[in-house]
C-alpha angles and dihedrals in degrees: 000000000000090000091052091051090049092052092048090049092051091049091051091048091050089051090055091049091049093048092046090048091051092049091048091049090049091050091049091050092054114095121235110260091247089060094050125093119230091261093048092051091051089051091051095054120068090206088074100046093116091047088053090051089051094047090048093050091047090047092235100125093096090050091057090043090055134094120278139078111275134173112214124191097205120203116213126230088262090056092052092046089054089051092051090051091049092050093042094237134126101232149298091321089069092059124074126226088249091056096044099047100068090041094053094043088052087068092058132082118198093229134051112262116178118194092262089058097049119098133173112283145072123312128194113239123200092249106115120226134164092348093309137061131277117258124232121206114222125190122187102178093114111005120325115302126181122210087344091283112066125066128206102234098177122022137196106021093173112212136170098269102030143313134301126213115191115225134191100220136047111243118226123204106266128233118216087266091053089051090057092046091052095055121069089204087071099048094115091047088054091051090051094048091049093048091049090051092237099129095097093043092053091044091059124105095273122134098226135178110214124197097202121201117214125232089261089055091053092047089055089051092050090052092049091049094043094237131127099227149303090317089070093056125074127226088248090056095044100047099068090043094051096043087051086067093057126085124185116250135030100285111178124196093262089057097050112114132188113260141059120324122193117236132206093258092062096257129101139237123226107224123199121186102184136097084003131340112276138163123220091353100289112042114094125213101224102175132017147195105027095165124213133178093260102029149330132278127216117189119229133189100221136046110247116229120203 
């Protein structure tokens, strides 16, 4: 009996040695993170298994295995599961390659940007749209937040061909309305668009060019009109004003030309390029080329009145 127990004990001990040896061999076979590509790192971490499925279906694995310096904002499995719930679908199988590709590319910058290099502002992704690339809004006031909805939960995973920042929400390509929603400087513009029932119209295929007044521009208008805010203006009053800020087509700053440009309300804007870009003689264009999926936004410092 003692001999039998001894044999069983030796077998168990040998099993432990074999398992330990296999685990050690597996650890030794694994590359250091710094020697992995972005795709290899995603494959090595179970938290990104759905991201890997998506990249595979969209045939983007080779891109993120390739040479270059990329920044990838990588959504976790939990982030993808939340997206599936929001869309009312079961998983990646319910999304086509054509749907996935612009979404995944919207999480990628064409240059390496570690957290110490990131500042508040707009960044060009590698997701193509309207002959350009979709813009991503980044805020760094308290942590790093993307489009006002996604948080960077782990920053600066330094890999061979770039850097990975882990995020808690999947980013979807923004329309011009989404661009306004994602920027607190446009909160009054959003109120006005909602009150004028223009959200659906400006979420359509377009493309549109939006000259977007900031909150400060609206406050100056309220003072000039002697009103306290959007609540004092009717939808009938707001609609012609807002549609006067919209031009048909995706007109980027390099395509702006001096002259009159027709707007959606039937009027026209007088554009001057020199000495600095202005509209109707006094409204300055203070930021340009925020690219959305259905158009482009240029920021202006004064509300335009028809």
